[in-house]
N, C-alpha and C positions, 0 to 999 in steps of 0.2 A: 656768236652763240652757236653751239653745235646742236643739231637736230638729229637724234638717233634714227628717226623714221626716214630721213633723206639720205642717210649714208648707204653706200652701195653694199648690198649683201652678196657675198660670193655665191656664184652659181655652182651647183653640184650636178654632174651629169646624171640624167635619168637612167641611162643604160650603162652598166659597168663595161669597161674596156679591159683588155688583157693587162694594160698597165695599172689599172686601179683594182683589179681583183685581189682579194685577200683570202688566204686559206682559212679554213674553218677554225683551226686552233687559234690563230691570231684574232679572228672575229670574236671568239669566246673570251679571249683575254681582254679585248677592248670592251666588250659588254660588261665583264666583271669589274673593270676599272671605272667604267661609267656609272655602274650601280654603287660602287664604293664612294664615288664623288657625290652622287645624289644623296646617299645616306648622310654624308658630312654636311651637305647643304641643309638638309632637313633638321639636323641637330644643332647647327650653329648660325644659320641665317634666319631672319624674321620673315620667312616667306609663307608660313602657314602651309607648307608642303603643296603649294598650288602654283600653277603656271603663271597666273596673274601676279601672285606675290613675288615670284622670281623675276618676271619681266619688269615689274615696278622697281624692285630693288636694284637691278642692273641699270635700268634706264635713268634712275635718279642720278647716278654718277655722271652720265653724259650730259644731263640737263643742269646739274648742280656744280659743274666745274668748268673752267676754261683752261687755256694753256698756261696761265700764270698761277692757277690754283683755284681755290673755292670762290664761288660767287652765288648770289641768291638766284634760284630758278623760280619760275612761276607755275602755280598749280595748273593754270590753263594749258600749259605745254603738255602736262601729263594727261589731262582729260582729253585733249584733242589728238595726242600722239600715240596713245595706246588703245588697242581695239577691245576695250572692256567697258562695262557700264560705269557711269560716274559714281553710282551708289557703291559698287564693289571697290572701286579705287579709293573712294572716300573712307570706307571702312578700314582698308589697309593703311591708308595715310594716318588716320587717327590713332591706330595701334602703334605705328612707327613713332609718332610724336609722343604718345603716352609712355613708351618704353625708352625714350631718349635717343632714338636713331636719327631723328630730324627735328628741326624747330620750324614752326609756322608763324608767320606774322603778316598782318595786313599792311599793304603799301599802296601808294597811289596807282600803281599799275595792276593791282590785284593782290591776291594772297601769294606770298613768296615762301619758299622753303629753303632752308640751309641744312647741309649735312653735318652731323656732329663728328667729333673725333671717334666716337664709338662706331659710327657707320664706316668711316674710312679704315679703321683698324680691322673690322670684320671683312671688308672688301679685300684688304691686303692679305689677310689669312686665306680668304677664298682663292685668290690668285695663286698663292703658294700651293694650296691643295690641288688646284686645277693643273698647275705645271707638273706636280708630282704624279697625278693620276693620268695625265695625257702623254707623258713621255713614252717614246717607243721602248718596248721591252727588248732587252739585249739577249 
């Protein structure tokens, strides 16, 4: 079972070096592409334009799938693994369930969630947009 919170997060240097410095024109281009991706996210993903919603949406994929494909994740993983209030997470999870992004069901180990085809299709579209918006400009 993958735990997103235990995965190593790449370190970024605090101080830019000559090798990492980017000219201002390129910085402006990167900022514009980042904003375009953010607008796409807000229009197409069920994140409520919030950091909590985005973190939850992306974390669900890590907790709700394994190397062979989909499996049921536990809500407990979400509540313990994300740095948000249980109430806030519960609100977002109920909305995701009501709109058909996930299904929730009681099990002997606790409440499980499964990701629907609607979820996986949206995540696939997001990845396509992310690749398009993060490609280096030529």
